[in-house]
Each structure stands twice: as C-alpha cells, then as structure tokens.
C-alpha positions, -999 to +999 in steps of 0.1 A: +052+151-424+037+183-445+001+190-436-012+192-471+003+152-478-017+147-445-049+158-456-045+149-494-038+108-472-069+116-455-090+121-481-077+090-503-083+070-474-120+080-471-124+072-507-107+038-506-127+023-475-161+044-492-158+020-518-147-014-501-160-011-462-194-022-451-198+001-430-211+035-422-206+064-439-213+104-449-224+119-476-211+157-476-226+186-496-198+185-523-208+151-528-181+132-508-186+100-489-162+097-455-164+061-443-147+059-411-142+028-381-159+047-358-173+080-349-180+103-321-194+137-319-173+169-305-200+197-305-213+205-341-183+183-354-186+142-361-152+131-355-136+101-377-118+080-374-099+060-403-073+039-407-046+051-439-008+046-440+013+055-418+051+074-430+065+033-423+040+023-447+021+005-419-020+011-411-022+035-387-054+055-372-057+092-375-090+112-368-105+135-395-137+162-380-166+171-400-192+196-395-224+185-392-235+216-416-211+199-447-235+168-443-264+160-463-272+128-451-253+093-433-258+059-450-262+036-420-275+001-425-312-002-396-301-016-367-316-053-368-332-046-332-355-021-351-369-049-368-368-073-347-384-056-314-422-058-325-424-098-319-403-101-291-421-074-271-451-091-279-437-122-262-429-104-232-393-096-235-394-059-228-361-063-207-337-082-239-351-057-265-342-025-241-309-034-235-299-041-273-317-008-283-295+009-257-262-008-273-276+002-308-277+040-302-243+043-285-229+029-317-253+055-338-257+088-315-228+102-326-251+109-360-272+124-342-307+133-364-287+133-397-315+122-427-306+084-426-299+083-388-313+056-371-309+068-336-342+089-335-358+057-340-339+035-314-344+062-286-384+068-296-388+031-293-370+031-259-390+059-248-421+038-259-409+009-238-399+025-205-436+037-204-452+009-209-431-004-180-448+025-160-413+045-160-424+074-171-390+098-162-367+081-181-385+075-210-390+121-204-352+119-199-342+098-229-367+123-255-351+152-242-318+144-263-337+142-289-364+172-289-346+201-303-342+186-337-349+201-367-361+171-385-402+177-381-406+137-381-383+136-349-402+167-332-434+146-338-423+119-325-408+138-294-443+157-289-462+126-290-446+109-265-448+138-240-479+140-247-487+104-240-469+110-209-490+139-199-524+121-208-510+089-184-510+116-156-548+130-168-533+161-183-551+157-211-548+195-218-511+196-220-516+169-240-540+179-263-518+206-274-488+187-283-507+162-306-535+181-324-511+192-349-502+154-353-539+147-354-548+170-378-519+163-405-537+143-431-510+138-454-488+125-424-457+128-439-439+143-412-453+124-387-435+086-378-455+055-371-441+061-333-455+092-336-496+085-345-493+049-320-482+075-295-504+098-302-537+077-308-532+061-273-529+097-258-564+107-276-580+073-263-571+084-227-587+119-234-614+108-249-626+075-221-621+108-198-648+125-213-667+093-212-667+087-253-663+054-254-667+045-290-644+072-303-622+064-275-620+028-288-614+039-324-581+048-316-573+021-289-576-010-316-560+012-341-526+003-328-530-033-341-549-019-373-529+010-391-499+007-369-494-029-363-453-028-356-457-004-326-462-033-306-443-009-273-476+008-269-496-024-275-505-032-240-517+006-233-536+003-259-553-031-253-560-022-216-577+013-230-601-009-253-605-033-225-623-007-202-639+011-235-656-024-241-665-025-207-678+009-205-703-002-233-709-036-213-693-054-243-677-078-211-664-105-234-642-084-256-631-065-223-622-096-206-605-108-239-586-077-246-571-080-205-563-119-206-544-109-238-519-086-222-516-109-190-507-141-217-488-114-242-470-092-224-469-098-183-441-079-174-462-048-186-472-022-160-504-029-179-504-066-170-504-057-131-536-040-134-553-064-158-554-097-132-575-078-102-592-063-138-604-094-150-623-111-118-640-073-113-649-072-153-662-108-149-682-102-112-699-080-136-710-095-161-724-121-139-745-093-122-754-080-156-764-112-169-786-116-140-802-088-136-817-095-171-828-135-168 
C-alpha cells in the first residue's frame, strides 16, 4: 500500500473515531484529536492502536506512534475508583480498593503525567494506602515511577509521600526539607489535596516529637475538616490526634479516636496499635481521675 495513502487512512480513522467513540483521546499541539482502541508506551512515544479500513474493505488494526512532545493533553474520564475509594477505605476495604486502583492505573499508564491523565493520582493513592498498611517499601517503589514528572503538582505529591515515609521512621529533618515548600505555598495552585494530606500528617508527627501537642493536633484534625476525601491517611491522622489528646490529658477524645480507628479501619496498621492503647489510655484516665478525687 502507498505510504502516503496509508498515513491518510490513519489520520482519517483517528478523526472519525474521535467524533464517534467514547474513549480516551490524545490532543496534539496542532489541534488534532487522536482516539484509539488501546494505548501503550514506547520510550517517549505513545503507541495508539486504531481500527481502520483494510485493503479489502474489512476493518483492521493499525498502530500509530505519537511523540509525547507533540501532545498537549489527554482527554480521559476519571476512573470510578478514584471517586469510590474514600468511603470504601473508611469501611476498611483497602485490599479491594488496591486491586481496582492497580487495574485502573494499568489502563492509563501509557498517558504518563500528561495534563488530564489520572495515572499520577492512581499511583499516589495506592502509595498512601500502602503506607497506611505499614508497607512503606511498596509505597516508595510506586512513587519512584512518577518522581521525574515535570508537573509541579505531581512532584509535590511525590515529595509529600516521601516525607511521610521519612516522618514515620522519625527522620523529621529529611521530611521537613520536602514538605516545607508545600506548607509555605499559600495559594496551593500546584499542590494536590493528596499532597496536603500527606504533608499535614508528616508535619504533625514532627510536632509530636517536639511535644507541641496543640499544633500537632491541628495538623491531624485538618484531614477530616479540609481534606475529607483523603481517607487513605485518616487512620494515621486519628492515631496522631489520639496521642496528642492523650498528652493533653483529654482522655475522652483520645479513646474515642482510637475506637474509631478500630471500628472503621480494622485492616490498617494503626488499628493494631490502637487496641492496646485503648486499655492503656483507659487505665491512665482512671489514675488521673482518682488522683483528683
């Protein structure tokens, strides 16, 4: 088949598909919309598989490579799991959510960090769930896949996630280097909600180390108030708030926070820590009460 004619067929097929199919589409710098049946990454190219008329008039598949440098954005529906994950995580369904997130991420991985791509958000959410399950190595490996992103909001989410891993291990100096720029960003235009959530918890852990209980508590309770959909880290925030309340001898709130973790997120690493702490906090509450009577 003549090469010029073949390229014409590809271009025509792309335009027809773009106008008729409800599928992911790539938008090029020259204003073309390219929609395919599937996509895969090959170095700095996105390979698009499209259905075109064959020499005999029957449909056939053809693959066309587009350099990422020639693309403006991807038009891609938000995967349902990103919207459904917050309440499912609160119900303790972390494993089921992880499975669906992994599947959704595989479907859009070819789009990388192009504007409009949901892939970075799917990766970050998986990483946060792994952290909540005490699997920091898995979380670190995931964010490594997007750490070279040129998108500032993606980079901030990666930094905040790494900071949280450092903070959990008590390395607050390294954590601060990563999150201080995020916390200082007053307009927050380049900061995702997931980044703010991770940064808040990491900062709260650092403040607890300094015994700044009130300031730490504000960091932890900011999650349900200002970032209500970031439930992947809510157990960590609840545990932090419980410890802050305990340090201030507000035992009722401390115990209530622990019991909420056990009830709502039983599969979390924090739930395993919360059960014995309930007993310890209740014992201390009795001792303090008796000393005041």
